[in-house]
C-alpha positions in Angstrom: 0.1 0.0 0.0 1.3 3.2 -0.8 2.0 6.6 0.9 -0.7 9.2 1.2 -0.2 13.3 1.0 -1.3 16.4 1.8 -0.8 19.2 -0.1 -1.6 22.0 2.3 -0.7 25.9 0.6 -1.6 29.1 2.7 -1.1 32.2 3.9 -1.1 33.1 7.3 -2.3 35.9 8.3 -2.4 36.7 12.0 0.1 35.6 14.9 -3.1 33.5 16.1 -2.1 30.7 13.7 0.7 29.3 16.2 -2.4 29.0 18.0 -3.5 26.2 15.1 0.0 25.1 15.2 0.0 24.3 18.9 -3.1 22.2 19.0 -2.2 20.7 15.3 1.2 19.0 16.1 -0.2 16.7 19.3 -3.3 15.3 16.2 -1.6 15.1 13.5 0.8 12.8 15.6 -2.1 10.7 17.3 -4.1 10.1 13.5 -0.2 8.6 12.6 0.6 11.8 9.9 3.4 13.3 10.4 4.8 16.7 8.1 7.2 15.5 5.0 8.3 18.9 4.0 7.8 22.3 5.0 9.0 25.8 3.8 7.7 29.0 5.3 8.9 31.0 2.3 7.7 28.5 -0.8 7.3 30.9 -4.2 4.0 29.5 -6.5 4.5 29.8 -9.8 1.4 29.3 -11.2 -2.4 29.2 -10.0 -2.8 30.4 -6.4 -1.1 29.2 -3.5 0.0 30.5 -0.3 3.9 31.8 1.4 3.0 29.1 3.9 3.7 25.1 1.9 3.2 21.8 4.1 3.5 18.4 2.4 1.8 15.6 5.4 2.5 12.3 4.9 -0.2 9.4 6.3 0.1 5.4 6.1 -2.3 5.5 3.1 -4.3 7.8 0.9 -7.5 6.7 2.8 -5.9 7.4 6.2 -5.8 11.1 4.9 -9.0 11.5 3.8 -9.7 9.1 7.1 -8.1 12.2 9.0 -8.9 15.5 7.0 -13.2 14.1 7.7 -12.1 13.7 10.7 -14.6 15.8 13.6 -11.1 16.7 15.4 -9.9 17.9 12.3 -12.8 20.4 11.3 -13.3 21.3 14.4 -9.1 22.4 14.0 -9.1 23.3 10.8 -11.8 26.8 12.1 -9.0 28.4 13.7 -6.5 27.8 10.1 -9.4 29.6 8.8 -9.6 32.5 11.2 -5.9 33.2 10.8 -5.4 32.2 7.5 -6.3 32.7 3.4 -5.6 31.5 -0.4 -5.2 28.0 1.7 -5.2 24.8 -1.1 -5.1 20.8 0.5 -5.1 17.9 -2.0 -5.5 14.9 -0.9 -2.8 11.9 -3.0 -1.1 8.9 -3.3 2.2 8.7 -3.7 1.9 6.0 -6.0 2.7 6.0 -9.7 -0.3 4.9 -11.5 1.2 6.1 -15.5 
């Protein structure tokens, strides 16, 4: 089974975003996810994206989907929405199918 990933871009709008990060870290650990890569000043070269880019790794694509759809994450995401703009989250499978 191949890994699953969240590809996240967002732009932080105020320092209260730190509350989201503080609450997010123990949650992501609890669902078996981890930070694969992070850039605080990423450059979007096509389309809309944010300054903060993070790739989160999960045991599978289904685990990534389940984590995103969980009640706990829905509650956490309220903190993110209140303190960021231009957020994009893509869930993908690490397996190459072509």
